DRENBA-792358 format. One record per residue (C-alpha): x negated, z negated, y negated; residue number from 1. Coordinates in Angstrom, 3 decimals. Example, Ala and Ser with C-alpha at 12.3 -4.5 7.8 and 13.67 -1.06 7.14 Angstrom:
BEGIN
@px = -12.300; pz = -7.800; py = 4.500; k = 1 .
@px = -13.670; pz = -7.140; py = 1.060; k = 2 .
//
This chain:
BEGIN
@px = 0.000; pz = 0.000; py = 0.000; k = 1 .
@px = -2.809; pz = -0.841; py = -2.424; k = 2 .
@px = -4.063; pz = 2.744; py = -2.173; k = 3 .
@px = -0.813; pz = 4.696; py = -1.841; k = 4 .
@px = 1.841; pz = 2.917; py = -3.916; k = 5 .
@px = 2.102; pz = 4.802; py = -7.262; k = 6 .
@px = 2.584; pz = 1.455; py = -9.021; k = 7 .
@px = -0.997; pz = 0.544; py = -8.042; k = 8 .
@px = -2.535; pz = 4.017; py = -8.075; k = 9 .
@px = -1.172; pz = 6.924; py = -10.161; k = 10 .
@px = 0.699; pz = 4.700; py = -12.629; k = 11 .
@px = -1.517; pz = 1.616; py = -12.698; k = 12 .
@px = -1.878; pz = 2.018; py = -16.475; k = 13 .
@px = 1.842; pz = 1.248; py = -16.801; k = 14 .
@px = 1.674; pz = -1.930; py = -14.689; k = 15 .
@px = 1.618; pz = -4.370; py = -17.606; k = 16 .
@px = 4.391; pz = -2.451; py = -19.372; k = 17 .
@px = 6.681; pz = -2.773; py = -16.353; k = 18 .
@px = 5.762; pz = -6.311; py = -15.230; k = 19 .
@px = 6.678; pz = -8.311; py = -18.302; k = 20 .
@px = 7.413; pz = -11.801; py = -16.981; k = 21 .
@px = 5.719; pz = -14.204; py = -19.415; k = 22 .
@px = 2.304; pz = -15.462; py = -18.367; k = 23 .
@px = 2.427; pz = -18.886; py = -20.019; k = 24 .
@px = 4.937; pz = -20.774; py = -17.808; k = 25 .
@px = 3.037; pz = -20.007; py = -14.589; k = 26 .
@px = -0.374; pz = -20.661; py = -16.131; k = 27 .
@px = 0.831; pz = -23.911; py = -17.719; k = 28 .
@px = 2.250; pz = -25.052; py = -14.366; k = 29 .
@px = -0.987; pz = -24.238; py = -12.538; k = 30 .
@px = -3.064; pz = -25.932; py = -15.239; k = 31 .
@px = -0.874; pz = -29.058; py = -15.024; k = 32 .
@px = -1.387; pz = -29.215; py = -11.235; k = 33 .
@px = -5.141; pz = -28.834; py = -11.632; k = 34 .
@px = -5.398; pz = -31.487; py = -14.351; k = 35 .
@px = -3.245; pz = -34.058; py = -12.551; k = 36 .
@px = -5.448; pz = -33.681; py = -9.474; k = 37 .
@px = -8.613; pz = -34.216; py = -11.523; k = 38 .
@px = -9.687; pz = -30.578; py = -11.884; k = 39 .
@px = -10.054; pz = -30.154; py = -15.633; k = 40 .
@px = -12.445; pz = -27.209; py = -15.292; k = 41 .
@px = -11.731; pz = -25.958; py = -11.780; k = 42 .
@px = -13.354; pz = -23.112; py = -9.899; k = 43 .
@px = -10.365; pz = -20.862; py = -9.128; k = 44 .
@px = -9.934; pz = -17.679; py = -7.128; k = 45 .
@px = -6.974; pz = -15.587; py = -8.277; k = 46 .
@px = -6.076; pz = -13.832; py = -5.010; k = 47 .
@px = -4.025; pz = -10.722; py = -5.699; k = 48 .
@px = -4.946; pz = -10.885; py = -9.370; k = 49 .
@px = -3.329; pz = -7.605; py = -10.430; k = 50 .
@px = -4.464; pz = -6.676; py = -13.926; k = 51 .
@px = -5.803; pz = -10.172; py = -14.616; k = 52 .
@px = -3.300; pz = -11.400; py = -17.197; k = 53 .
@px = -2.817; pz = -14.759; py = -15.479; k = 54 .
@px = -6.504; pz = -15.127; py = -14.630; k = 55 .
@px = -7.495; pz = -14.561; py = -18.263; k = 56 .
@px = -4.949; pz = -17.092; py = -19.514; k = 57 .
@px = -6.100; pz = -19.680; py = -16.967; k = 58 .
@px = -9.730; pz = -19.105; py = -17.953; k = 59 .
@px = -8.737; pz = -19.647; py = -21.581; k = 60 .
@px = -7.682; pz = -23.173; py = -20.560; k = 61 .
@px = -11.229; pz = -23.944; py = -19.438; k = 62 .
@px = -11.176; pz = -22.999; py = -15.751; k = 63 .
@px = -13.703; pz = -20.724; py = -14.044; k = 64 .
@px = -11.627; pz = -17.927; py = -12.539; k = 65 .
@px = -12.767; pz = -15.166; py = -10.173; k = 66 .
@px = -10.744; pz = -12.141; py = -9.106; k = 67 .
@px = -9.627; pz = -10.643; py = -5.797; k = 68 .
@px = -7.309; pz = -7.708; py = -5.170; k = 69 .
@px = -7.023; pz = -4.834; py = -2.724; k = 70 .
@px = -6.073; pz = -2.322; py = -5.444; k = 71 .
@px = -9.205; pz = -1.107; py = -7.175; k = 72 .
@px = -7.313; pz = 0.369; py = -10.134; k = 73 .
@px = -5.744; pz = -2.993; py = -10.942; k = 74 .
@px = -8.962; pz = -4.900; py = -10.257; k = 75 .
@px = -10.789; pz = -2.675; py = -12.765; k = 76 .
@px = -8.303; pz = -3.701; py = -15.455; k = 77 .
@px = -8.636; pz = -7.356; py = -14.481; k = 78 .
@px = -12.428; pz = -7.181; py = -14.698; k = 79 .
@px = -12.196; pz = -5.841; py = -18.247; k = 80 .
@px = -9.955; pz = -8.772; py = -19.172; k = 81 .
@px = -12.239; pz = -11.276; py = -17.444; k = 82 .
@px = -15.795; pz = -9.921; py = -17.854; k = 83 .
@px = -17.419; pz = -13.186; py = -16.729; k = 84 .
@px = -15.518; pz = -13.270; py = -13.429; k = 85 .
@px = -16.823; pz = -12.261; py = -10.045; k = 86 .
@px = -14.631; pz = -9.626; py = -8.438; k = 87 .
@px = -13.769; pz = -8.975; py = -4.811; k = 88 .
@px = -11.946; pz = -5.829; py = -3.717; k = 89 .
@px = -10.596; pz = -6.901; py = -0.362; k = 90 .
@px = -7.661; pz = -7.234; py = 1.977; k = 91 .
@px = -6.526; pz = -10.833; py = 1.523; k = 92 .
@px = -5.962; pz = -11.146; py = 5.272; k = 93 .
@px = -9.705; pz = -10.846; py = 5.814; k = 94 .
@px = -11.053; pz = -12.194; py = 2.534; k = 95 .
@px = -14.573; pz = -13.635; py = 2.714; k = 96 .
@px = -15.783; pz = -15.031; py = -0.615; k = 97 .
@px = -18.713; pz = -17.000; py = 0.748; k = 98 .
@px = -18.464; pz = -19.963; py = -1.642; k = 99 .
@px = -15.228; pz = -21.966; py = -1.368; k = 100 .
@px = -13.219; pz = -22.716; py = -4.496; k = 101 .
@px = -11.478; pz = -25.840; py = -5.753; k = 102 .
@px = -8.243; pz = -23.860; py = -6.099; k = 103 .
@px = -6.760; pz = -20.538; py = -5.023; k = 104 .
@px = -3.781; pz = -19.032; py = -6.819; k = 105 .
@px = -1.674; pz = -16.215; py = -5.388; k = 106 .
@px = 1.450; pz = -14.744; py = -6.993; k = 107 .
@px = 3.835; pz = -12.485; py = -5.107; k = 108 .
@px = 1.365; pz = -10.866; py = -2.738; k = 109 .
@px = 2.337; pz = -12.846; py = 0.363; k = 110 .
@px = 5.725; pz = -11.111; py = 0.440; k = 111 .
@px = 3.909; pz = -7.932; py = 1.480; k = 112 .
@px = 2.744; pz = -9.612; py = 4.694; k = 113 .
@px = 5.668; pz = -8.704; py = 6.928; k = 114 .
@px = 4.423; pz = -9.559; py = 10.432; k = 115 .
@px = 3.833; pz = -13.039; py = 11.795; k = 116 .
@px = 0.207; pz = -12.144; py = 12.514; k = 117 .
@px = -0.394; pz = -11.016; py = 8.909; k = 118 .
@px = 1.201; pz = -14.169; py = 7.540; k = 119 .
@px = -0.907; pz = -16.455; py = 9.650; k = 120 .
@px = -4.057; pz = -14.434; py = 8.916; k = 121 .
@px = -3.639; pz = -14.488; py = 5.148; k = 122 .
@px = -3.028; pz = -18.245; py = 5.036; k = 123 .
@px = -6.080; pz = -18.912; py = 7.198; k = 124 .
@px = -8.087; pz = -16.579; py = 4.945; k = 125 .
@px = -6.950; pz = -18.385; py = 1.804; k = 126 .
@px = -7.703; pz = -21.739; py = 3.430; k = 127 .
@px = -11.244; pz = -20.562; py = 4.199; k = 128 .
@px = -11.669; pz = -19.743; py = 0.489; k = 129 .
@px = -11.036; pz = -23.395; py = -0.411; k = 130 .
@px = -13.171; pz = -26.505; py = -0.327; k = 131 .
@px = -11.899; pz = -29.431; py = 1.713; k = 132 .
@px = -9.178; pz = -30.983; py = -0.428; k = 133 .
@px = -8.815; pz = -27.764; py = -2.446; k = 134 .
@px = -5.478; pz = -26.627; py = -3.829; k = 135 .
@px = -3.479; pz = -23.567; py = -2.817; k = 136 .
@px = -0.906; pz = -22.595; py = -5.461; k = 137 .
@px = 1.557; pz = -19.871; py = -4.508; k = 138 .
@px = 4.489; pz = -17.888; py = -5.835; k = 139 .
@px = 6.599; pz = -16.192; py = -3.145; k = 140 .
@px = 10.055; pz = -14.699; py = -2.813; k = 141 .
@px = 12.740; pz = -17.080; py = -1.608; k = 142 .
@px = 14.686; pz = -15.741; py = 1.372; k = 143 .
@px = 18.142; pz = -16.817; py = 0.191; k = 144 .
@px = 17.764; pz = -15.735; py = -3.433; k = 145 .
@px = 16.160; pz = -12.427; py = -2.466; k = 146 .
@px = 18.976; pz = -11.588; py = -0.070; k = 147 .
@px = 21.560; pz = -12.203; py = -2.792; k = 148 .
@px = 19.775; pz = -9.908; py = -5.269; k = 149 .
@px = 19.257; pz = -7.060; py = -2.782; k = 150 .
@px = 22.546; pz = -5.362; py = -3.623; k = 151 .
@px = 21.455; pz = -1.722; py = -3.545; k = 152 .
@px = 21.914; pz = -1.291; py = -7.309; k = 153 .
@px = 19.299; pz = 1.028; py = -8.885; k = 154 .
@px = 17.459; pz = -0.800; py = -11.670; k = 155 .
@px = 15.805; pz = 1.452; py = -14.216; k = 156 .
@px = 13.150; pz = 0.817; py = -16.852; k = 157 .
@px = 11.568; pz = 3.252; py = -19.289; k = 158 .
@px = 8.170; pz = 2.620; py = -20.852; k = 159 .
@px = 6.253; pz = 4.543; py = -23.500; k = 160 .
@px = 2.811; pz = 5.654; py = -22.325; k = 161 .
@px = 1.770; pz = 7.398; py = -25.523; k = 162 .
@px = 3.045; pz = 9.874; py = -28.118; k = 163 .
@px = 5.833; pz = 11.846; py = -26.476; k = 164 .
@px = 5.033; pz = 10.503; py = -23.000; k = 165 .
@px = 7.350; pz = 8.278; py = -20.966; k = 166 .
@px = 7.576; pz = 6.848; py = -17.476; k = 167 .
@px = 10.990; pz = 6.105; py = -16.009; k = 168 .
@px = 10.720; pz = 3.617; py = -13.150; k = 169 .
@px = 13.708; pz = 3.058; py = -10.854; k = 170 .
@px = 13.800; pz = 0.470; py = -8.092; k = 171 .
@px = 16.561; pz = 0.104; py = -5.500; k = 172 .
@px = 16.475; pz = -2.854; py = -3.093; k = 173 .
@px = 18.585; pz = -3.439; py = 0.001; k = 174 .
@px = 18.540; pz = -6.146; py = 2.681; k = 175 .
@px = 18.195; pz = -5.285; py = 6.352; k = 176 .
@px = 17.266; pz = -7.530; py = 9.285; k = 177 .
@px = 15.523; pz = -10.171; py = 7.202; k = 178 .
@px = 13.578; pz = -7.685; py = 5.099; k = 179 .
@px = 13.809; pz = -6.313; py = 1.590; k = 180 .
@px = 13.765; pz = -2.517; py = 1.751; k = 181 .
@px = 12.509; pz = -1.117; py = -1.550; k = 182 .
@px = 12.811; pz = 2.452; py = -2.806; k = 183 .
@px = 10.856; pz = 3.218; py = -5.976; k = 184 .
@px = 11.053; pz = 6.385; py = -8.030; k = 185 .
@px = 8.683; pz = 7.374; py = -10.808; k = 186 .
@px = 9.593; pz = 10.099; py = -13.315; k = 187 .
@px = 6.916; pz = 11.092; py = -15.794; k = 188 .
@px = 8.157; pz = 12.884; py = -18.898; k = 189 .
@px = 6.267; pz = 14.585; py = -21.741; k = 190 .
@px = 8.182; pz = 15.604; py = -24.863; k = 191 .
@px = 11.355; pz = 14.752; py = -22.899; k = 192 .
@px = 10.501; pz = 17.338; py = -20.257; k = 193 .
@px = 9.955; pz = 16.333; py = -16.598; k = 194 .
@px = 6.291; pz = 16.530; py = -15.628; k = 195 .
@px = 6.002; pz = 14.670; py = -12.341; k = 196 .
@px = 8.270; pz = 12.859; py = -9.879; k = 197 .
@px = 7.089; pz = 10.645; py = -7.074; k = 198 .
@px = 8.682; pz = 8.026; py = -4.842; k = 199 .
@px = 7.597; pz = 5.264; py = -2.527; k = 200 .
@px = 9.359; pz = 3.214; py = 0.138; k = 201 .
@px = 8.172; pz = -0.105; py = 1.533; k = 202 .
@px = 9.350; pz = -3.441; py = 2.878; k = 203 .
@px = 8.843; pz = -7.029; py = 1.812; k = 204 .
@px = 9.607; pz = -10.164; py = 3.796; k = 205 .
@px = 10.676; pz = -13.199; py = 1.763; k = 206 .
@px = 9.930; pz = -16.763; py = 2.837; k = 207 .
@px = 12.077; pz = -19.737; py = 3.781; k = 208 .
@px = 10.952; pz = -23.265; py = 2.985; k = 209 .
@px = 10.882; pz = -24.076; py = 6.695; k = 210 .
@px = 8.571; pz = -21.154; py = 7.445; k = 211 .
@px = 6.306; pz = -22.034; py = 4.545; k = 212 .
@px = 5.894; pz = -25.613; py = 5.751; k = 213 .
@px = 5.268; pz = -24.558; py = 9.338; k = 214 .
@px = 2.749; pz = -21.803; py = 8.635; k = 215 .
@px = 0.908; pz = -23.723; py = 5.910; k = 216 .
@px = 0.594; pz = -26.736; py = 8.187; k = 217 .
@px = -0.705; pz = -24.574; py = 11.039; k = 218 .
@px = -3.248; pz = -22.983; py = 8.654; k = 219 .
@px = -4.649; pz = -26.407; py = 7.777; k = 220 .
@px = -2.696; pz = -27.544; py = 4.715; k = 221 .
@px = -0.885; pz = -30.817; py = 4.012; k = 222 .
@px = 1.027; pz = -32.485; py = 1.165; k = 223 .
@px = 3.058; pz = -29.297; py = 0.761; k = 224 .
@px = 5.267; pz = -29.220; py = -2.344; k = 225 .
@px = 7.909; pz = -26.481; py = -2.679; k = 226 .
@px = 10.033; pz = -26.010; py = -5.802; k = 227 .
@px = 11.794; pz = -23.312; py = -7.830; k = 228 .
@px = 9.741; pz = -20.411; py = -9.158; k = 229 .
@px = 8.014; pz = -20.792; py = -12.506; k = 230 .
@px = 7.937; pz = -18.157; py = -15.256; k = 231 .
@px = 10.201; pz = -15.717; py = -13.460; k = 232 .
@px = 13.233; pz = -14.045; py = -15.017; k = 233 .
@px = 15.183; pz = -14.221; py = -11.733; k = 234 .
@px = 16.015; pz = -17.177; py = -9.502; k = 235 .
@px = 14.584; pz = -15.753; py = -6.280; k = 236 .
@px = 11.084; pz = -17.282; py = -6.293; k = 237 .
@px = 9.402; pz = -20.440; py = -5.065; k = 238 .
@px = 6.423; pz = -22.363; py = -6.486; k = 239 .
@px = 4.261; pz = -23.968; py = -3.812; k = 240 .
@px = 1.325; pz = -26.374; py = -3.976; k = 241 .
@px = -0.576; pz = -27.363; py = -0.820; k = 242 .
@px = -3.861; pz = -29.175; py = -0.123; k = 243 .
@px = -6.436; pz = -27.973; py = 2.397; k = 244 .
@px = -7.392; pz = -30.548; py = 4.996; k = 245 .
//
């Protein structure tokens, strides 16, 4: 997906124009967790960093943030935002950063792990990126809320890419057999004339609280806290904090 999804490849320059959830609520929540656990200037790995908006904001609060993502086009943008950060282009299921961190943050990416084996692998990988007692801070899709929102209604957004150039992005999500089935369409226009159309279909698998507790525990985490999502415009996310044994 990191190489073929137009959102990450052909239209990566439009990523920040389309993903407009505010950065501050999530970053403030992460910072509060770090401070209350005694990490006022934590070493943090932002796993699945995207274009680095959240990593840059967390670094601005005094933390030392490094970057990891499978999509090179997004990672390039993140590196420009965070020039002091180390960067890792890698599959999170097999991430090997060498020097464990005090905290790992990961927003959204774990929904793309749709098999049990992938889910277990990514949590073990993230655990291996942490020091003993390190913090894992996650944002994932909630199973119940995601199912309610997957109503098959096309949702369209138009963004301006430059003088006379627009991208129309349409996403249609349905629910089938415990999975979100997503159809994306990208229409590139110049001077109001169609220039390019592409589409992409993929699946995501949301998480239940019971599954989160079970898999996190198996991967070596304890003191698992699960609450409503933070900084999201829809009520279909969860905010999770867990400590590595």
